[in-house]
Every structure is written in C-alpha cells, then in structure tokens.
SEZANU-145518 format. One record per residue (C-alpha): residue in three letters; residue number from 1; x, y, z. Coordinates in steps of 0.5 Angstrom, whole numbers. Layout:
<node><residu>Ala</residu><num>NUM</num><X>X</X><Y>Y</Y><Z>Z</Z></node>
...
END
This chain:
<node><residu>Met</residu><num>1</num><X>0</X><Y>0</Y><Z>-1</Z></node>
<node><residu>Thr</residu><num>2</num><X>3</X><Y>7</Y><Z>-2</Z></node>
<node><residu>Leu</residu><num>3</num><X>0</X><Y>14</Y><Z>0</Z></node>
<node><residu>Asp</residu><num>4</num><X>1</X><Y>19</Y><Z>-4</Z></node>
<node><residu>Cys</residu><num>5</num><X>2</X><Y>27</Y><Z>0</Z></node>
<node><residu>Ile</residu><num>6</num><X>4</X><Y>33</Y><Z>0</Z></node>
<node><residu>Val</residu><num>7</num><X>9</X><Y>36</Y><Z>5</Z></node>
<node><residu>Tyr</residu><num>8</num><X>9</X><Y>43</Y><Z>7</Z></node>
<node><residu>Arg</residu><num>9</num><X>13</X><Y>48</Y><Z>11</Z></node>
<node><residu>Cys</residu><num>10</num><X>10</X><Y>53</Y><Z>17</Z></node>
<node><residu>Lys</residu><num>11</num><X>11</X><Y>60</Y><Z>17</Z></node>
<node><residu>Lys</residu><num>12</num><X>10</X><Y>61</Y><Z>24</Z></node>
<node><residu>Gln</residu><num>13</num><X>14</X><Y>55</Y><Z>26</Z></node>
<node><residu>Ala</residu><num>14</num><X>21</X><Y>54</Y><Z>24</Z></node>
<node><residu>Glu</residu><num>15</num><X>22</X><Y>46</Y><Z>22</Z></node>
<node><residu>Met</residu><num>16</num><X>15</X><Y>44</Y><Z>23</Z></node>
<node><residu>Tyr</residu><num>17</num><X>12</X><Y>41</Y><Z>17</Z></node>
<node><residu>Leu</residu><num>18</num><X>4</X><Y>39</Y><Z>15</Z></node>
<node><residu>Tyr</residu><num>19</num><X>4</X><Y>33</Y><Z>11</Z></node>
<node><residu>Val</residu><num>20</num><X>-3</X><Y>33</Y><Z>7</Z></node>
<node><residu>Arg</residu><num>21</num><X>-6</X><Y>28</Y><Z>3</Z></node>
<node><residu>Ala</residu><num>22</num><X>-5</X><Y>29</Y><Z>-4</Z></node>
<node><residu>Asp</residu><num>23</num><X>-13</X><Y>28</Y><Z>-5</Z></node>
<node><residu>Met</residu><num>24</num><X>-14</X><Y>33</Y><Z>-1</Z></node>
<node><residu>Glu</residu><num>25</num><X>-14</X><Y>42</Y><Z>-1</Z></node>
<node><residu>Thr</residu><num>26</num><X>-11</X><Y>46</Y><Z>4</Z></node>
<node><residu>Asp</residu><num>27</num><X>-18</X><Y>49</Y><Z>4</Z></node>
<node><residu>Asp</residu><num>28</num><X>-21</X><Y>43</Y><Z>7</Z></node>
<node><residu>Leu</residu><num>29</num><X>-16</X><Y>42</Y><Z>13</Z></node>
<node><residu>Pro</residu><num>30</num><X>-19</X><Y>45</Y><Z>20</Z></node>
<node><residu>Glu</residu><num>31</num><X>-18</X><Y>52</Y><Z>21</Z></node>
<node><residu>Leu</residu><num>32</num><X>-15</X><Y>53</Y><Z>27</Z></node>
<node><residu>Leu</residu><num>33</num><X>-10</X><Y>48</Y><Z>24</Z></node>
<node><residu>Leu</residu><num>34</num><X>-9</X><Y>54</Y><Z>19</Z></node>
<node><residu>Arg</residu><num>35</num><X>-9</X><Y>59</Y><Z>24</Z></node>
<node><residu>Gln</residu><num>36</num><X>-4</X><Y>55</Y><Z>28</Z></node>
<node><residu>Val</residu><num>37</num><X>1</X><Y>53</Y><Z>22</Z></node>
<node><residu>Gly</residu><num>38</num><X>0</X><Y>60</Y><Z>19</Z></node>
<node><residu>Ala</residu><num>39</num><X>2</X><Y>60</Y><Z>12</Z></node>
<node><residu>Leu</residu><num>40</num><X>4</X><Y>54</Y><Z>8</Z></node>
<node><residu>Thr</residu><num>41</num><X>9</X><Y>54</Y><Z>3</Z></node>
<node><residu>Gln</residu><num>42</num><X>10</X><Y>47</Y><Z>-1</Z></node>
<node><residu>Val</residu><num>43</num><X>16</X><Y>43</Y><Z>0</Z></node>
<node><residu>Met</residu><num>44</num><X>16</X><Y>36</Y><Z>-3</Z></node>
<node><residu>Glu</residu><num>45</num><X>11</X><Y>31</Y><Z>-6</Z></node>
<node><residu>Leu</residu><num>46</num><X>12</X><Y>24</Y><Z>-3</Z></node>
<node><residu>Ser</residu><num>47</num><X>9</X><Y>18</Y><Z>-4</Z></node>
<node><residu>Leu</residu><num>48</num><X>9</X><Y>14</Y><Z>3</Z></node>
<node><residu>Ser</residu><num>49</num><X>10</X><Y>5</Y><Z>4</Z></node>
<node><residu>Pro</residu><num>50</num><X>11</X><Y>2</Y><Z>10</Z></node>
<node><residu>Ala</residu><num>51</num><X>18</X><Y>1</Y><Z>8</Z></node>
<node><residu>Ser</residu><num>52</num><X>19</X><Y>9</Y><Z>6</Z></node>
<node><residu>Lys</residu><num>53</num><X>24</X><Y>13</Y><Z>11</Z></node>
<node><residu>Leu</residu><num>54</num><X>23</X><Y>20</Y><Z>15</Z></node>
<node><residu>Ala</residu><num>55</num><X>26</X><Y>24</Y><Z>19</Z></node>
<node><residu>Arg</residu><num>56</num><X>24</X><Y>26</Y><Z>24</Z></node>
<node><residu>Ala</residu><num>57</num><X>17</X><Y>23</Y><Z>24</Z></node>
<node><residu>Asp</residu><num>58</num><X>16</X><Y>15</Y><Z>24</Z></node>
<node><residu>Val</residu><num>59</num><X>12</X><Y>13</Y><Z>18</Z></node>
<node><residu>Ser</residu><num>60</num><X>7</X><Y>8</Y><Z>20</Z></node>
<node><residu>Thr</residu><num>61</num><X>5</X><Y>13</Y><Z>24</Z></node>
<node><residu>Val</residu><num>62</num><X>4</X><Y>19</Y><Z>19</Z></node>
<node><residu>Met</residu><num>63</num><X>1</X><Y>13</Y><Z>14</Z></node>
<node><residu>Gln</residu><num>64</num><X>-4</X><Y>13</Y><Z>19</Z></node>
<node><residu>Lys</residu><num>65</num><X>-5</X><Y>20</Y><Z>20</Z></node>
<node><residu>Leu</residu><num>66</num><X>-6</X><Y>21</Y><Z>13</Z></node>
<node><residu>Asp</residu><num>67</num><X>-12</X><Y>17</Y><Z>12</Z></node>
<node><residu>Ala</residu><num>68</num><X>-16</X><Y>18</Y><Z>18</Z></node>
<node><residu>Asp</residu><num>69</num><X>-15</X><Y>26</Y><Z>18</Z></node>
<node><residu>Gly</residu><num>70</num><X>-13</X><Y>28</Y><Z>12</Z></node>
<node><residu>Phe</residu><num>71</num><X>-6</X><Y>31</Y><Z>16</Z></node>
<node><residu>Tyr</residu><num>72</num><X>0</X><Y>30</Y><Z>20</Z></node>
<node><residu>Leu</residu><num>73</num><X>2</X><Y>35</Y><Z>23</Z></node>
<node><residu>Gln</residu><num>74</num><X>11</X><Y>34</Y><Z>25</Z></node>
<node><residu>Met</residu><num>75</num><X>12</X><Y>38</Y><Z>30</Z></node>
<node><residu>Pro</residu><num>76</num><X>19</X><Y>41</Y><Z>31</Z></node>
<node><residu>Pro</residu><num>77</num><X>25</X><Y>38</Y><Z>36</Z></node>
<node><residu>Ser</residu><num>78</num><X>25</X><Y>40</Y><Z>43</Z></node>
<node><residu>Gly</residu><num>79</num><X>28</X><Y>46</Y><Z>44</Z></node>
<node><residu>Leu</residu><num>80</num><X>26</X><Y>51</Y><Z>37</Z></node>
<node><residu>Ile</residu><num>81</num><X>20</X><Y>50</Y><Z>39</Z></node>
<node><residu>Asn</residu><num>82</num><X>17</X><Y>57</Y><Z>40</Z></node>
<node><residu>Pro</residu><num>83</num><X>13</X><Y>58</Y><Z>46</Z></node>
<node><residu>His</residu><num>84</num><X>9</X><Y>63</Y><Z>45</Z></node>
<node><residu>Leu</residu><num>85</num><X>5</X><Y>60</Y><Z>38</Z></node>
<node><residu>His</residu><num>86</num><X>-1</X><Y>58</Y><Z>42</Z></node>
<node><residu>Phe</residu><num>87</num><X>-2</X><Y>66</Y><Z>42</Z></node>
<node><residu>Gly</residu><num>88</num><X>-3</X><Y>67</Y><Z>34</Z></node>
<node><residu>Asp</residu><num>89</num><X>0</X><Y>71</Y><Z>30</Z></node>
END
C-alpha cells in the first residue's frame, strides 16, 4: 500500500511541517489548524509506503494519520518550539 501526500513548511514555526493527503486541498483542513500553522509553502511530494523512511517521524504513524484525518503535523525537535505559538499572530 502506498499513500501520496504533499509536505508543506509552516510559516509560524521553524522546522514544523504539515503532511496532507494528495487528494485533499489545504482549504479542506480544519480552520484552527490552519490558523496555528500560518502560511504554507509546498516543499515536496511523497509517495509513502510501510518501507519508507522519514527523518523525524515514524512512517506508519504518518500514514495512519493521513488515512484517518487527511493530515499529519510534524512538530519541530524539542528546543526549537516557539512557546507562544498558540497565542496566534
């Protein structure tokens, strides 16, 4: 089984990436999520399979979230998280 997705860089937080199922538009994502991540910049398209390797995320978790929710939010490594991210713009 493979799952195609598009990976976006999130403007509001360095090293935060949003994986979106390829058959979805970003407009289909929850409004609260879109406010939290800010502007999105497409960085790559991936075709994931259980044998795929990702640098900072478990591929099976990513695939499960994409299948269930249509997206997966990859948080930055600890120490790089902006503590005021939830306060909005």
